[in-house]
N, C-alpha and C positions, 0 to 999 in steps of 0.2 A: 479320317479320324478327327474327332473334335479337338480343337486346339487346347494345349496347355496354356493357362492364363496366369501370368505372374504380375503382381503389383509391386512396384518399387516404391518404398515408403520411408519417410522419416518426418516428424513434425517440425524439425529444424531445417531451415534453409541453408544453402551453401555447402552441403555435404556431397554434392555431385550426383544426385539422382538422375538428372537429365543426361549428364555425360555418361553415366553407367548404362542407362537405357540405350543410348546411341551405340556404344561399343558392344553391348550384348546383342543388339539387333544386327550389327555387322557380323559378329561371330556366327549368329544363327543363319544368316544368308550364305556365308561361306560354307556352312555345314549342309547347305541344300534345303534349309527349311523355308517354308512359305510363312512370312512374318507380317503381323499387323502391330504397329506401334500406336498407342493411344495417348494423346497429350491431355492429361487431366489436370494440368497446372495452368491457371489463368495467365501466368506470365508468358506462356507460349514458347519457352526456350527450345524445347524439343522440335516444335514445328519449324522454327527458324533454321535449325541446323540440319534437319533430316528430310524435309520435303524436297522433291525433285525440282519443283518450281515455286516461286514466291507465292505464299498464301496471302491474299488480300484481306484487309480488315473486315470488309463487308461480304466476304465469301462464306457460305454456309459451312459450319463446322460442328464440333462435338456439342456445343451449346444447343444448336438447333435440334440435334437428335435426342437430347435429354429433356428439352422443354416441352411442356404441354401446350405452348403457344405457337409452335412451329409445326410444319407438316413433314419436314424431312426425316427420313429414317437414317440409321447409321450407314447403311450401304450407299445412300445418296451423297454423303459428305466425304467418303473415303477418297484420298488422292494418292498418286504414286509417290513412293519414297525414292531415295537417292539411287538405290541399286535394284536390279531385277530381283523379284522375289520379296520385295518390301513394299508395304502400303502403310499409309498413315491416316489416322483420324485426327485432324488438326484442330488447334484452337488459335484464335486471333482476336485482337481488339479487347473489349471489356465484357463481352457477352457471357463468357463462362462464369465470370464473377456474378453476373445477374442471375444466372441459373442457380448458382449456389444459394443466393438469397431466396430464390423461389422455392428451393428444396427445404429451407429452414421452416417455412410456413406450410409446406405441403402436408398432406395427410398420409394415410397408410400406403405403404409401397414405395415411399420416397427413396429408401436406401437401396432399392432393387432396380432402379431405372437403367443403370448402365448394364447390369447383368441381363436384363430383358433385351436391351438393344444389341448386345454382343451375341445373344443367342442366335440371331438371324444370320450372322456371318461366321460363326465359330467353325463350321465345317469346311470353310474355305481356307483355313490356315492350320499350320502345325503349332505355332507359338504366337501368343498375344502378350505384348509387354505394355503395362499401364504405368505411365510416369505420373505419380500422384503429386498433389500440391504439398508444400511444406506446412502442413497444418493437420489437425485432427477434426476437420469439419465434415459437412455432408458430402462434399465431393470425394474426400478420402474414404469416407464410409461406403460410398458407392463403389469405389475402386476395390476395397477389401471384400465387399459383398459379392462382387463379380469374379473375384480371383479364386484360383485353386491354391495358390501359394503366395507368400509375401517374401520379398527380398528386402531386408532391412539394410539400408545403406547408411553407414555411420563413419565417424572418425575415431581414431585412437586418441581421444582427448577427454578432459574431465567432464565437460557437459554431456558428451556422448554416453559416457558410462552412467551418469546420473539420469539421463533422459530415456535410456533403454527400457527401464522398468515401466514408465508411463506408456510408452508405445506398445510394449508387449501386453500390458493390461487392456489397452484399447482393442488390440487384435483378439484377445480372449473374449471381450464383450461382443465383438462382431461375430465370433464363432458361436457364442452362446445364443444370440438372438436372431441372427440373419443368415449365417453361412456355416453350418456345422462341419463342412468338409475343409474349411480353410486351415492351412498349415503354414508354418514358417519354413520356407524352403531353404533359407540360409541367411546368415548375417555377413554382409560384405564390408570389410574394413577398407575405407577409401582414403586416398591421400596420406598414406601412412609414412611417417618419418622414422625410418628404421634405424637411422644413425643417431637418434637422440635418446637420452635416458628416459624422458617423459613419454615419448612415443612407445618405447618398449614396455614401460611400466603399465600404461593405460591399455595397451594391447593385451597384456597378461590379465588385467582386471576385467576387461570386456569378455575375454575368452572364458575366464572363470565364471562370470555371471551368466553367460550363455549356457555353458555346460551344466550349471546348477539347475537350469530349466530344461535340460535335455535338448538344447538347440545346437545347430551346426554353425560354426564359424568357418567361412570359406578360406582356404589356405592355398597359396600365400596371400597376404593382404595386397591390395593394389597400392603401389608406392606413389609418393608424391613426385610426379614428373611433369614438366611443362608440356611435353609433347602430347600428353593425353588430352588436355584442354585445347591445345593448338589444333589438333586434328579435328576436333568437333567444330571449332570456329571456322576452319577451312572446309568443312563438310567432306572430310576424307576419312576412310577407315585407316587404322594404324598400319595395316598391311599394305596400304597404298602410299604411305608416307615416304618410305624409301630408306629409312635408317635402321641399323641393327637393333637399336634400343626399341624403336617403335614396333618392329616385327616381333620381338620377344614379348612386348606388352600385349600385342594382338593375340599371341598364343596363351597368355595368362587369362584373358577374357574368354577365349574358347574353352579353356579348362573349367572355368567357373560355370559356363553355360552347360557343359556336360553334366556337372554336378547338379545344377538347378533343375535340369530336365529330368534327372533321374530320381528326384525326391518327390514322392507322392504321399498324400495323406493316408 
């Protein structure tokens, strides 16, 4: 079966896209899925945390598979991930940023390079997770064009409520021009401060704005917990962490994965 492809997206940095990709990948592996993670962010944070071995800066990666100036295919650059059942398309160094600049001046088909590259490996996986850059540039457009669904990762904060409309408008443009099958699989509220008045208020506002557009907010939101980031920095799944809190959070991501896999255009 051809993989379900999900792009994790937000034009704002610091909302936890890479962390969310990491924990959803772990949840998918635990569920027996064959998973491919794609690091589409030039910062390379996902590569650092989820590759089985260190990816060197001069090692071929996603940039080579997308550039017209390199010979590597996507299959050539895939490396093993942390756990059996997980592979990674890595990024390192500054090369992905260079490819982004290349795409800006490229002609027809520039938005579809990642989709074309993934087509050759999609039958090898059940789920492909694309960790998009914190921007609405050509790299993110490639991620959205390649995806079946978008997971909007956001905060229950003022900026997140204000920025949601811009992101959803971009998704609508990609659907109109490049990928008619693209849907919003869900909006994941991350680092939620459930015990603050502002956190609860902005969660209500985000939920209302999403529902007005007919979109799903994943429930419950992911709470702000130190162990979520600590596990990523230690390259461990929450289920491997050993605390009751971490185990419960692992189950939360598993529940969100079940919802996201069940949403189809």
